[in-house]
C-alpha positions as a Python dict, from the first residue, in 0.01 Angstrom:
ca = {
    (1, 'X'): (0, 0, 0),
    (2, 'X'): (285, 240, 87),
    (3, 'X'): (453, 171, -244),
    (4, 'X'): (127, 236, -431),
    (5, 'X'): (71, 565, -248),
    (6, 'X'): (430, 668, -303),
    (7, 'X'): (396, 598, -675),
    (8, 'X'): (71, 795, -690),
    (9, 'X'): (233, 1088, -510),
    (10, 'X'): (534, 1071, -740),
    (11, 'X'): (313, 1086, -1044),
    (12, 'X'): (122, 1385, -917),
    (13, 'X'): (444, 1569, -862),
    (14, 'X'): (607, 1778, -595),
    (15, 'X'): (307, 2007, -553),
    (16, 'X'): (83, 1723, -433),
    (17, 'X'): (351, 1611, -187),
    (18, 'X'): (384, 1962, -48),
    (19, 'X'): (5, 1995, -15),
    (20, 'X'): (-21, 1661, 161),
    (21, 'X'): (264, 1743, 399),
    (22, 'X'): (112, 2087, 467),
    (23, 'X'): (-223, 1926, 545),
    (24, 'X'): (-60, 1682, 782),
    (25, 'X'): (140, 1959, 946),
    (26, 'X'): (-171, 2172, 987),
    (27, 'X'): (-364, 1883, 1138),
    (28, 'X'): (-79, 1803, 1376),
    (29, 'X'): (-53, 2165, 1482),
    (30, 'X'): (-425, 2180, 1560),
    (31, 'X'): (-408, 1856, 1761),
    (32, 'X'): (-109, 1984, 1963),
    (33, 'X'): (-279, 2314, 2036),
    (34, 'X'): (-609, 2150, 2138),
    (35, 'X'): (-435, 1891, 2355),
    (36, 'X'): (-208, 2152, 2511),
    (37, 'X'): (-501, 2380, 2595),
    (38, 'X'): (-675, 2085, 2757),
    (39, 'X'): (-366, 2013, 2968),
    (40, 'X'): (-329, 2381, 3056),
    (41, 'X'): (-690, 2389, 3171),
    (42, 'X'): (-639, 2081, 3393),
    (43, 'X'): (-310, 2200, 3542),
    (44, 'X'): (-447, 2550, 3604),
    (45, 'X'): (-756, 2407, 3776),
    (46, 'X'): (-534, 2195, 4004),
    (47, 'X'): (-315, 2495, 4090),
    (48, 'X'): (-621, 2705, 4174),
    (49, 'X'): (-777, 2425, 4380),
    (50, 'X'): (-457, 2369, 4577),
    (51, 'X'): (-417, 2741, 4644),
    (52, 'X'): (-777, 2796, 4754),
    (53, 'X'): (-769, 2480, 4969),
    (54, 'X'): (-459, 2606, 5151),
    (55, 'X'): (-622, 2941, 5228),
    (56, 'X'): (-941, 2765, 5345),
    (57, 'X'): (-735, 2541, 5578),
    (58, 'X'): (-554, 2845, 5723),
    (59, 'X'): (-885, 3026, 5774),
    (60, 'X'): (-1041, 2719, 5939),
    (61, 'X'): (-747, 2676, 6178),
    (62, 'X'): (-768, 3042, 6283),
    (63, 'X'): (-1146, 3019, 6325),
    (64, 'X'): (-1098, 2719, 6556),
    (65, 'X'): (-832, 2906, 6756),
    (66, 'X'): (-1065, 3203, 6806),
    (67, 'X'): (-1347, 2965, 6902),
    (68, 'X'): (-1120, 2811, 7166),
    (69, 'X'): (-1061, 3157, 7312),
    (70, 'X'): (-1436, 3227, 7328),
    (71, 'X'): (-1496, 2888, 7492),
    (72, 'X'): (-1247, 2966, 7765),
    (73, 'X'): (-1398, 3309, 7835),
    (74, 'X'): (-1750, 3160, 7828),
    (75, 'X'): (-1658, 2885, 8075),
    (76, 'X'): (-1484, 3118, 8318),
    (77, 'X'): (-1739, 3396, 8268),
    (78, 'X'): (-2003, 3182, 8438),
    (79, 'X'): (-1796, 3110, 8749),
    (80, 'X'): (-1937, 3264, 9069),
    (81, 'X'): (-1605, 3442, 9137),
    (82, 'X'): (-1645, 3629, 8808),
    (83, 'X'): (-2021, 3694, 8815),
    (84, 'X'): (-2011, 3834, 9168),
    (85, 'X'): (-2089, 4206, 9176),
    (86, 'X'): (-1778, 4431, 9159),
    (87, 'X'): (-1722, 4709, 9409),
    (88, 'X'): (-1635, 5032, 9221),
    (89, 'X'): (-1563, 5211, 9548),
    (90, 'X'): (-1240, 5007, 9576),
    (91, 'X'): (-1092, 5163, 9259),
    (92, 'X'): (-779, 5372, 9331),
    (93, 'X'): (-643, 5629, 9087),
    (94, 'X'): (-280, 5540, 9157),
    (95, 'X'): (-354, 5173, 9074),
    (96, 'X'): (-563, 5257, 8763),
    (97, 'X'): (-822, 5015, 8906),
    (98, 'X'): (-857, 4812, 9222),
    (99, 'X'): (-540, 4718, 9417),
    (100, 'X'): (-367, 4388, 9351),
    (101, 'X'): (-492, 4235, 9679),
    (102, 'X'): (-855, 4307, 9595),
    (103, 'X'): (-1089, 4075, 9400),
    (104, 'X'): (-857, 3779, 9451),
    (105, 'X'): (-1120, 3539, 9314),
    (106, 'X'): (-1156, 3720, 8981),
    (107, 'X'): (-780, 3772, 8956),
    (108, 'X'): (-719, 3402, 9027),
    (109, 'X'): (-948, 3304, 8738),
    (110, 'X'): (-776, 3557, 8509),
    (111, 'X'): (-434, 3411, 8591),
    (112, 'X'): (-567, 3058, 8533),
    (113, 'X'): (-695, 3163, 8189),
    (114, 'X'): (-352, 3293, 8085),
    (115, 'X'): (-189, 2973, 8206),
    (116, 'X'): (-428, 2754, 8007),
    (117, 'X'): (-442, 2982, 7700),
    (118, 'X'): (-110, 3169, 7665),
    (119, 'X'): (-233, 3350, 7352),
    (120, 'X'): (-401, 3599, 7587),
    (121, 'X'): (-152, 3875, 7665),
    (122, 'X'): (-374, 4021, 7938),
    (123, 'X'): (-714, 3945, 8091),
    (124, 'X'): (-914, 4236, 8228),
    (125, 'X'): (-1252, 4325, 8374),
    (126, 'X'): (-1442, 4642, 8278),
    (127, 'X'): (-1737, 4785, 8465),
    (128, 'X'): (-2066, 4827, 8272),
    (129, 'X'): (-1983, 5196, 8211),
    (130, 'X'): (-1643, 5108, 8056),
    (131, 'X'): (-1425, 5192, 8359),
    (132, 'X'): (-1125, 4965, 8422),
    (133, 'X'): (-1185, 4745, 8728),
    (134, 'X'): (-864, 4539, 8708),
    (135, 'X'): (-608, 4397, 8461),
    (136, 'X'): (-396, 4086, 8496),
    (137, 'X'): (-100, 4086, 8514),
    (138, 'X'): (-112, 4370, 8767),
    (139, 'X'): (201, 4523, 8612),
    (140, 'X'): (2, 4582, 8293),
    (141, 'X'): (-273, 4746, 8498),
    (142, 'X'): (-17, 4988, 8638),
    (143, 'X'): (96, 5078, 8284),
    (144, 'X'): (-241, 5182, 8140),
    (145, 'X'): (-305, 5555, 8094),
    (146, 'X'): (-683, 5551, 8047),
    (147, 'X'): (-943, 5468, 8307),
    (148, 'X'): (-1239, 5428, 8072),
    (149, 'X'): (-1263, 5231, 7747),
    (150, 'X'): (-1625, 5297, 7651),
    (151, 'X'): (-1498, 5447, 7323),
    (152, 'X'): (-1351, 5113, 7204),
    (153, 'X'): (-1542, 4915, 6941),
    (154, 'X'): (-1539, 4598, 7153),
    (155, 'X'): (-1713, 4779, 7442),
    (156, 'X'): (-1978, 4922, 7210),
    (157, 'X'): (-2021, 4587, 7036),
    (158, 'X'): (-2077, 4391, 7359),
    (159, 'X'): (-2315, 4651, 7506),
    (160, 'X'): (-2516, 4670, 7182),
    (161, 'X'): (-2543, 4295, 7113),
    (162, 'X'): (-2498, 4143, 7461),
    (163, 'X'): (-2280, 3881, 7288),
    (164, 'X'): (-1906, 3810, 7255),
    (165, 'X'): (-1729, 4060, 7030),
    (166, 'X'): (-1384, 4057, 6865),
    (167, 'X'): (-1235, 4402, 6813),
    (168, 'X'): (-1046, 4538, 6518),
    (169, 'X'): (-666, 4551, 6549),
    (170, 'X'): (-562, 4801, 6818),
    (171, 'X'): (-249, 4889, 7011),
    (172, 'X'): (-277, 4777, 7373),
    (173, 'X'): (-285, 5066, 7620),
    (174, 'X'): (-132, 4833, 7880),
    (175, 'X'): (157, 4675, 7684),
    (176, 'X'): (190, 4880, 7365),
    (177, 'X'): (160, 4562, 7153),
    (178, 'X'): (-78, 4511, 6860),
    (179, 'X'): (-371, 4302, 6984),
    (180, 'X'): (-731, 4211, 6911),
    (181, 'X'): (-955, 4230, 7219),
    (182, 'X'): (-1207, 3949, 7271),
    (183, 'X'): (-1487, 4085, 7494),
    (184, 'X'): (-1747, 3871, 7672),
    (185, 'X'): (-2048, 4005, 7871),
    (186, 'X'): (-2072, 3899, 8238),
    (187, 'X'): (-2420, 3874, 8386),
    (188, 'X'): (-2548, 3841, 8740),
    (189, 'X'): (-2804, 3573, 8832),
    (190, 'X'): (-3086, 3817, 8756),
    (191, 'X'): (-2948, 3871, 8404),
    (192, 'X'): (-2814, 4223, 8461),
    (193, 'X'): (-2477, 4319, 8315),
    (194, 'X'): (-2214, 4331, 8592),
    (195, 'X'): (-1909, 4376, 8374),
    (196, 'X'): (-1716, 4282, 8062),
    (197, 'X'): (-1456, 4002, 8057),
    (198, 'X'): (-1177, 4088, 7809),
    (199, 'X'): (-893, 3875, 7676),
    (200, 'X'): (-629, 4059, 7472),
    (201, 'X'): (-515, 3823, 7192),
    (202, 'X'): (-146, 3866, 7113),
    (203, 'X'): (-110, 3877, 6732),
    (204, 'X'): (250, 3750, 6741),
    (205, 'X'): (124, 3392, 6781),
    (206, 'X'): (-110, 3424, 6481),
    (207, 'X'): (180, 3564, 6276),
    (208, 'X'): (396, 3268, 6376),
    (209, 'X'): (127, 3013, 6287),
    (210, 'X'): (65, 3169, 5945),
    (211, 'X'): (437, 3164, 5862),
    (212, 'X'): (473, 2799, 5969),
    (213, 'X'): (175, 2668, 5772),
    (214, 'X'): (186, 2869, 5449),
    (215, 'X'): (405, 2814, 5144),
    (216, 'X'): (729, 3010, 5112),
    (217, 'X'): (640, 3113, 4754),
    (218, 'X'): (337, 3321, 4847),
    (219, 'X'): (234, 3619, 5056),
    (220, 'X'): (-42, 3527, 5302),
    (221, 'X'): (-218, 3809, 5485),
    (222, 'X'): (-493, 3816, 5749),
    (223, 'X'): (-707, 4133, 5751),
    (224, 'X'): (-957, 4236, 6019),
    (225, 'X'): (-1308, 4375, 5966),
    (226, 'X'): (-1167, 4723, 5902),
    (227, 'X'): (-904, 4609, 5654),
    (228, 'X'): (-615, 4636, 5902),
    (229, 'X'): (-339, 4377, 5872),
    (230, 'X'): (-360, 4108, 6144),
    (231, 'X'): (-70, 3892, 6024),
    (232, 'X'): (149, 3837, 5718),
    (233, 'X'): (414, 3587, 5610),
    (234, 'X'): (657, 3846, 5475),
    (235, 'X'): (657, 4201, 5608),
    (236, 'X'): (882, 4340, 5334),
    (237, 'X'): (670, 4203, 5048),
    (238, 'X'): (357, 4327, 5226),
    (239, 'X'): (496, 4678, 5264),
    (240, 'X'): (604, 4686, 4897),
    (241, 'X'): (264, 4565, 4781),
    (242, 'X'): (60, 4805, 4994),
    (243, 'X'): (291, 5111, 4984),
    (244, 'X'): (431, 5087, 5339),
    (245, 'X'): (84, 5082, 5496),
    (246, 'X'): (-53, 4854, 5767),
    (247, 'X'): (-389, 4875, 5591),
    (248, 'X'): (-514, 4626, 5329),
    (249, 'X'): (-722, 4827, 5085),
    (250, 'X'): (-1089, 4730, 5087),
    (251, 'X'): (-1126, 4816, 4717),
    (252, 'X'): (-964, 4478, 4646),
    (253, 'X'): (-1248, 4253, 4531),
    (254, 'X'): (-1112, 3950, 4718),
    (255, 'X'): (-1130, 4136, 5053),
    (256, 'X'): (-1486, 4251, 4988),
    (257, 'X'): (-1591, 3895, 4902),
    (258, 'X'): (-1420, 3750, 5212),
    (259, 'X'): (-1589, 4004, 5440),
    (260, 'X'): (-1918, 3904, 5275),
    (261, 'X'): (-1854, 3546, 5400),
    (262, 'X'): (-1750, 3409, 5061),
    (263, 'X'): (-1440, 3212, 4962),
    (264, 'X'): (-1272, 3167, 4627),
    (265, 'X'): (-1022, 3356, 4414),
    (266, 'X'): (-986, 3664, 4195),
    (267, 'X'): (-735, 3781, 3935),
    (268, 'X'): (-689, 4155, 3966),
    (269, 'X'): (-418, 4422, 3938),
    (270, 'X'): (-250, 4516, 4266),
    (271, 'X'): (11, 4790, 4262),
    (272, 'X'): (22, 4757, 3883),
    (273, 'X'): (92, 4381, 3892),
    (274, 'X'): (-153, 4119, 3768),
    (275, 'X'): (-209, 3913, 4082),
    (276, 'X'): (-386, 3588, 4171),
    (277, 'X'): (-563, 3637, 4505),
    (278, 'X'): (-728, 3344, 4686),
    (279, 'X'): (-940, 3426, 4990),
    (280, 'X'): (-1152, 3272, 5264),
    (281, 'X'): (-1346, 3422, 5556),
    (282, 'X'): (-1225, 3376, 5912),
    (283, 'X'): (-1534, 3364, 6131),
    (284, 'X'): (-1409, 3601, 6398),
    (285, 'X'): (-1689, 3566, 6655),
    (286, 'X'): (-1894, 3881, 6589),
    (287, 'X'): (-1767, 3960, 6240),
    (288, 'X'): (-1547, 3828, 5963),
    (289, 'X'): (-1173, 3856, 5914),
    (290, 'X'): (-1026, 3752, 5580),
    (291, 'X'): (-736, 3519, 5495),
    (292, 'X'): (-576, 3618, 5163),
    (293, 'X'): (-298, 3467, 4951),
    (294, 'X'): (-123, 3690, 4697),
    (295, 'X'): (91, 3554, 4412),
    (296, 'X'): (198, 3721, 4087),
    (297, 'X'): (-17, 3570, 3814),
    (298, 'X'): (273, 3498, 3579),
    (299, 'X'): (474, 3326, 3852),
    (300, 'X'): (185, 3117, 3977),
    (301, 'X'): (85, 2998, 3631),
    (302, 'X'): (443, 2949, 3512),
    (303, 'X'): (385, 2579, 3436),
    (304, 'X'): (71, 2632, 3221),
    (305, 'X'): (243, 2920, 3041),
    (306, 'X'): (545, 2697, 2985),
    (307, 'X'): (318, 2428, 2839),
    (308, 'X'): (177, 2684, 2595),
    (309, 'X'): (527, 2801, 2498),
    (310, 'X'): (635, 2441, 2451),
    (311, 'X'): (331, 2379, 2235),
    (312, 'X'): (419, 2675, 2013),
    (313, 'X'): (776, 2549, 1986),
    (314, 'X'): (646, 2205, 1892),
    (315, 'X'): (424, 2361, 1624),
    (316, 'X'): (720, 2549, 1479),
    (317, 'X'): (927, 2232, 1481),
    (318, 'X'): (644, 2045, 1313),
    (319, 'X'): (618, 2303, 1034),
    (320, 'X'): (995, 2301, 987),
    (321, 'X'): (988, 1925, 988),
    (322, 'X'): (719, 1935, 724),
    (323, 'X'): (961, 2116, 491),
    (324, 'X'): (1220, 1846, 552),
    (325, 'X'): (957, 1577, 506),
    (326, 'X'): (889, 1722, 160),
    (327, 'X'): (1240, 1605, 65),
    (328, 'X'): (1266, 1294, 284),
    (329, 'X'): (896, 1203, 315),
    (330, 'X'): (892, 842, 423),
    (331, 'X'): (1197, 842, 649),
    (332, 'X'): (1118, 1170, 820),
    (333, 'X'): (752, 1079, 870),
    (334, 'X'): (842, 756, 1046),
    (335, 'X'): (1092, 933, 1274),
    (336, 'X'): (846, 1210, 1365),
    (337, 'X'): (567, 959, 1426),
    (338, 'X'): (789, 750, 1652),
    (339, 'X'): (896, 1051, 1858),
    (340, 'X'): (539, 1180, 1876),
    (341, 'X'): (419, 849, 2018),
    (342, 'X'): (700, 848, 2274),
    (343, 'X'): (622, 1206, 2378),
    (344, 'X'): (252, 1125, 2412),
    (345, 'X'): (326, 818, 2623),
    (346, 'X'): (563, 1011, 2851),
    (347, 'X'): (310, 1290, 2887),
    (348, 'X'): (39, 1041, 2984),
    (349, 'X'): (270, 884, 3242),
    (350, 'X'): (361, 1224, 3383),
    (351, 'X'): (-4, 1324, 3400),
    (352, 'X'): (-88, 1000, 3582),
    (353, 'X'): (186, 1061, 3839),
    (354, 'X'): (77, 1422, 3879),
    (355, 'X'): (-287, 1320, 3941),
    (356, 'X'): (-174, 1063, 4198),
    (357, 'X'): (35, 1324, 4380),
    (358, 'X'): (-258, 1569, 4385),
    (359, 'X'): (-487, 1296, 4527),
    (360, 'X'): (-236, 1203, 4799),
    (361, 'X'): (-179, 1567, 4891),
    (362, 'X'): (-553, 1638, 4916),
    (363, 'X'): (-601, 1325, 5129),
    (364, 'X'): (-327, 1445, 5365),
    (365, 'X'): (-480, 1793, 5390),
    (366, 'X'): (-825, 1648, 5460),
    (367, 'X'): (-683, 1411, 5720),
    (368, 'X'): (-491, 1685, 5900),
    (369, 'X'): (-795, 1910, 5893),
    (370, 'X'): (-994, 1626, 6052),
    (371, 'X'): (-722, 1575, 6316),
    (372, 'X'): (-732, 1942, 6415),
    (373, 'X'): (-1108, 1981, 6410),
    (374, 'X'): (-1244, 1643, 6517),
    (375, 'X'): (-979, 1552, 6777),
    (376, 'X'): (-814, 1866, 6914),
    (377, 'X'): (-1124, 2087, 6937),
    (378, 'X'): (-1325, 1854, 7171),
    (379, 'X'): (-1018, 1819, 7394),
    (380, 'X'): (-1013, 2190, 7484),
    (381, 'X'): (-1332, 2198, 7698),
    (382, 'X'): (-1259, 1850, 7840),
    (383, 'X'): (-910, 1957, 7947),
    (384, 'X'): (-1037, 2292, 8071),
    (385, 'X'): (-1318, 2152, 8283),
    (386, 'X'): (-1110, 1865, 8426),
    (387, 'X'): (-829, 2102, 8526),
    (388, 'X'): (-1078, 2338, 8692),
    (389, 'X'): (-1240, 2047, 8875),
    (390, 'X'): (-900, 1964, 9023),
    (391, 'X'): (-870, 2320, 9158),
    (392, 'X'): (-1099, 2351, 9462),
    (393, 'X'): (-1087, 2731, 9451),
    (394, 'X'): (-1251, 2737, 9109),
    (395, 'X'): (-1551, 2502, 9136),
    (396, 'X'): (-1541, 2334, 9476),
    (397, 'X'): (-1406, 2038, 9666),
    (398, 'X'): (-1427, 1683, 9524),
    (399, 'X'): (-1435, 1362, 9719),
    (400, 'X'): (-1165, 1097, 9668),
    (401, 'X'): (-1359, 898, 9408),
    (402, 'X'): (-1442, 1211, 9213),
    (403, 'X'): (-1080, 1328, 9222),
    (404, 'X'): (-964, 987, 9098),
    (405, 'X'): (-1213, 995, 8811),
    (406, 'X'): (-1123, 1351, 8709),
    (407, 'X'): (-750, 1271, 8726),
    (408, 'X'): (-812, 973, 8498),
    (409, 'X'): (-993, 1199, 8253),
    (410, 'X'): (-711, 1453, 8262),
    (411, 'X'): (-445, 1182, 8219),
    (412, 'X'): (-618, 1027, 7917),
    (413, 'X'): (-679, 1367, 7758),
    (414, 'X'): (-306, 1422, 7791),
    (415, 'X'): (-241, 1091, 7613),
    (416, 'X'): (-478, 1194, 7336),
    (417, 'X'): (-306, 1532, 7303),
    (418, 'X'): (29, 1351, 7279),
    (419, 'X'): (-107, 1120, 7008),
    (420, 'X'): (-239, 1414, 6805),
    (421, 'X'): (93, 1596, 6855),
    (422, 'X'): (285, 1289, 6728),
    (423, 'X'): (67, 1265, 6418),
    (424, 'X'): (114, 1637, 6347),
    (425, 'X'): (492, 1605, 6395),
    (426, 'X'): (507, 1314, 6148),
    (427, 'X'): (297, 1516, 5902),
    (428, 'X'): (534, 1815, 5929),
    (429, 'X'): (834, 1586, 5884),
    (430, 'X'): (681, 1428, 5571),
    (431, 'X'): (625, 1772, 5415),
    (432, 'X'): (956, 1913, 5536),
    (433, 'X'): (774, 2181, 5737),
    (434, 'X'): (922, 2103, 6078),
    (435, 'X'): (1058, 2433, 6209),
    (436, 'X'): (1364, 2435, 6437),
    (437, 'X'): (1445, 2712, 6685),
    (438, 'X'): (1816, 2654, 6744),
    (439, 'X'): (2004, 2802, 7037),
    (440, 'X'): (2313, 2721, 7244),
    (441, 'X'): (2199, 2446, 7485),
    (442, 'X'): (2400, 2324, 7785),
    (443, 'X'): (2445, 1947, 7741),
    (444, 'X'): (2482, 1876, 8113),
    (445, 'X'): (2164, 2065, 8204),
    (446, 'X'): (1978, 1890, 7921),
    (447, 'X'): (2072, 1545, 8054),
    (448, 'X'): (2015, 1635, 8421),
    (449, 'X'): (1671, 1774, 8341),
    (450, 'X'): (1572, 1440, 8190),
    (451, 'X'): (1714, 1250, 8488),
    (452, 'X'): (1504, 1464, 8722),
    (453, 'X'): (1191, 1429, 8509),
    (454, 'X'): (1200, 1050, 8513),
    (455, 'X'): (1316, 1006, 8874),
    (456, 'X'): (966, 948, 9013),
    (457, 'X'): (878, 697, 8740),
    (458, 'X'): (1210, 517, 8786),
    (459, 'X'): (1166, 505, 9164),
    (460, 'X'): (818, 356, 9123),
    (461, 'X'): (962, 75, 8912),
    (462, 'X'): (1271, 52, 9135),
    (463, 'X'): (1516, 94, 8850),
    (464, 'X'): (1832, 302, 8819),
    (465, 'X'): (1860, 591, 8572),
    (466, 'X'): (2208, 745, 8564),
    (467, 'X'): (2431, 952, 8338),
    (468, 'X'): (2780, 916, 8202),
    (469, 'X'): (2872, 1261, 8067),
    (470, 'X'): (3217, 1299, 7906),
    (471, 'X'): (3134, 1625, 7726),
    (472, 'X'): (3019, 1925, 7933),
    (473, 'X'): (3001, 2192, 7665),
    (474, 'X'): (2715, 2326, 7458),
    (475, 'X'): (2532, 2202, 7152),
    (476, 'X'): (2362, 2419, 6889),
    (477, 'X'): (2013, 2275, 6856),
    (478, 'X'): (1641, 2316, 6913),
    (479, 'X'): (1652, 2225, 7281),
    (480, 'X'): (1281, 2137, 7304),
    (481, 'X'): (1303, 1897, 7008),
    (482, 'X'): (1622, 1726, 7124),
    (483, 'X'): (1467, 1694, 7470),
    (484, 'X'): (1174, 1525, 7294),
    (485, 'X'): (1416, 1271, 7137),
    (486, 'X'): (1588, 1192, 7468),
    (487, 'X'): (1255, 1170, 7653),
    (488, 'X'): (1118, 924, 7395),
    (489, 'X'): (1424, 699, 7417),
    (490, 'X'): (1419, 698, 7800),
    (491, 'X'): (1044, 619, 7807),
    (492, 'X'): (1102, 322, 7576),
    (493, 'X'): (1380, 192, 7800),
    (494, 'X'): (1173, 234, 8119),
    (495, 'X'): (891, 35, 7958),
    (496, 'X'): (1111, -260, 7869),
    (497, 'X'): (1366, -294, 8153),
    (498, 'X'): (1283, -529, 8441),
    (499, 'X'): (1156, -389, 8770),
    (500, 'X'): (1397, -388, 9068),
    (501, 'X'): (1703, -476, 8852),
    (502, 'X'): (1657, -240, 8558),
    (503, 'X'): (1931, 8, 8472),
    (504, 'X'): (1935, 291, 8215),
    (505, 'X'): (2241, 501, 8130),
    (506, 'X'): (2246, 832, 7942),
    (507, 'X'): (2582, 896, 7780),
    (508, 'X'): (2734, 1201, 7610),
    (509, 'X'): (3072, 1228, 7442),
    (510, 'X'): (3218, 1407, 7141),
    (511, 'X'): (3454, 1349, 6854),
    (512, 'X'): (3607, 1590, 6606),
    (513, 'X'): (3287, 1680, 6420),
    (514, 'X'): (2990, 1588, 6637),
    (515, 'X'): (2842, 1529, 6981),
    (516, 'X'): (2735, 1168, 7047),
    (517, 'X'): (2436, 1092, 7270),
    (518, 'X'): (2342, 740, 7381),
    (519, 'X'): (2066, 573, 7584),
    (520, 'X'): (2139, 215, 7684),
    (521, 'X'): (1955, -31, 7910),
    (522, 'X'): (1959, -390, 8030),
    (523, 'X'): (1611, -469, 7900),
    (524, 'X'): (1486, -738, 7666),
    (525, 'X'): (1678, -594, 7367),
    (526, 'X'): (1580, -576, 7000),
    (527, 'X'): (1598, -876, 6761),
    (528, 'X'): (1856, -822, 6486),
    (529, 'X'): (1603, -887, 6210),
    (530, 'X'): (1375, -610, 6347),
    (531, 'X'): (1632, -329, 6368),
    (532, 'X'): (1615, -222, 6002),
    (533, 'X'): (1238, -156, 6030),
    (534, 'X'): (1252, 6, 6372),
    (535, 'X'): (1232, 368, 6252),
    (536, 'X'): (944, 310, 6011),
    (537, 'X'): (608, 476, 6086),
    (538, 'X'): (365, 265, 6292),
    (539, 'X'): (609, -26, 6309),
    (540, 'X'): (585, -235, 6626),
    (541, 'X'): (832, -512, 6718),
    (542, 'X'): (558, -715, 6885),
    (543, 'X'): (188, -625, 6893),
    (544, 'X'): (140, -810, 7222),
    (545, 'X'): (405, -589, 7382),
    (546, 'X'): (233, -288, 7230),
    (547, 'X'): (-92, -374, 7401),
    (548, 'X'): (92, -413, 7729),
    (549, 'X'): (303, -98, 7712),
    (550, 'X'): (106, 128, 7476),
    (551, 'X'): (245, 338, 7194),
    (552, 'X'): (162, 434, 6836),
    (553, 'X'): (478, 335, 6656),
    (554, 'X'): (550, 701, 6571),
    (555, 'X'): (797, 791, 6846),
    (556, 'X'): (1116, 660, 6682),
    (557, 'X'): (1004, 793, 6343),
    (558, 'X'): (974, 1141, 6497),
    (559, 'X'): (1311, 1101, 6671),
    (560, 'X'): (1475, 1012, 6339),
    (561, 'X'): (1312, 1311, 6164),
    (562, 'X'): (1418, 1556, 6438),
    (563, 'X'): (1779, 1432, 6449),
    (564, 'X'): (1816, 1433, 6070),
    (565, 'X'): (1661, 1782, 6053),
    (566, 'X'): (1955, 1891, 6274),
    (567, 'X'): (2201, 1730, 6030),
    (568, 'X'): (2268, 1430, 6257),
    (569, 'X'): (2205, 1053, 6250),
    (570, 'X'): (2032, 801, 6479),
    (571, 'X'): (2078, 424, 6491),
    (572, 'X'): (2070, 113, 6708),
    (573, 'X'): (2403, -31, 6824),
    (574, 'X'): (2395, -387, 6686),
    (575, 'X'): (2701, -487, 6892),
    (576, 'X'): (2528, -416, 7225),
    (577, 'X'): (2388, -752, 7347),
    (578, 'X'): (2277, -702, 7711),
    (579, 'X'): (1975, -490, 7625),
    (580, 'X'): (1934, -210, 7374),
    (581, 'X'): (2153, 91, 7296),
    (582, 'X'): (2029, 385, 7086),
    (583, 'X'): (2284, 638, 6958),
    (584, 'X'): (2232, 972, 6788),
    (585, 'X'): (2470, 1247, 6684),
    (586, 'X'): (2441, 1623, 6646),
    (587, 'X'): (2693, 1836, 6454),
    (588, 'X'): (2907, 2082, 6642),
    (589, 'X'): (2799, 2445, 6596),
    (590, 'X'): (3067, 2519, 6339),
    (591, 'X'): (2932, 2240, 6118),
    (592, 'X'): (2566, 2318, 6169),
    (593, 'X'): (2533, 2693, 6110),
}
């Protein structure tokens, strides 16, 4: 058939060949352009979905955090110490409120709130007319310069609605920091307003959370109901984008939509730059804040634009190839067809892998959202109420059985919090988002702190926990995370050494390039064929031992991730035969900066 066609084409002459090749080239160009546009549409949709999902997750996390704060104020606002009628006659000008030894019940509750919810910078109580009654800490009360705050929006909002109210961003009169005041009305038994319970939310924590959770390639901004900046991931980019202002302009369509309780995205010019803006409302108690993500349009859609450029290049190549095919028709056609098939197959494989990665990423995001919302949120009131029940001054005395039950609740809530924390740590390690706060840490103090922490548990089991420290200098690390590694290894050893005769030794030494930590014991040891799988997620040496001693199988995985994030290594000493011996190394400061 090919020979017949070739002969027919030869007879018709060069013109027919050129027309045929041109038709084929035109058809191929159209197919490439149509296929490329389809791919661009799919890739762009995935990029938009990922971006909007990230902003929605950030907004949901912040909404939950604000809800936690309201829950705490609501719980404490109903305590008799708080609802008892204040005595304005006790207010002293030189104290800017009542003295520190007055209203000890209300002050005690305020201090307890700040211990349980450290995001509150201060907790204060205003009289119904807006006068300051007291502020905790008392040092902040001494620093305020105003005695009446009836002009603030949170005071007006609470008085007008008789409901909790979150203020716009203001500068604290007590500390000088930027805060958002969460106000909660306090009523007497007869329903009359006796005062306003106010927690000043420190915005530094929200800034930190946004920077930890958002992508480094984007600018994420939180704006309050007045358009003032609450938090941003990059202050310099924010200032450049909004002309050195702390105010996010409300003429941006995305902000207007977010304040109207809508989520989505817009493409609009900002400071002369075509920008992709994804947005989601943050349900801030009495109003809406807005979470916004700003990315230059051309940068965000670099991949789709690259696909279009590649398609144009391919079309040019195809046309050029068509000219060559006019001279070398059969040979060139076969070569082009072969390469086209290979390119199509590779593209299909790449698309399949890309779709699988998108599915896995979405599943992770949904799972982590569930962890935060479905597990952590219910723990807040359980932990809060159980801790208050264990404080007689807050709710009242409990009998022995009641105390035992409440302690059991508190203990198991702590276990649940630890489980959730482990899962979140593993998630951060998988995504490479684990943040380290490195400082100079004293090795001796680090080891002695762990010895002290586990002394009671060791004494109960009648085992010996001792140290063998040959290096007494400092190590450059995230002290809290390295303490987490040592704590995990000691807990494992305590679980598996025998009572009465058990012995655990913490060792520290150094060589030329690193500091070497070790935790060894005389327990049951680890089978050689199990060691290679020991640091895998959810791996358990023996499920019967797991049921006896507890554990999720995540502890050693987290230890490995933390140590490797510091540039070190962790392993099991295979030569140690009288129990188990875990070793990990950390680089010296000069090698780790």
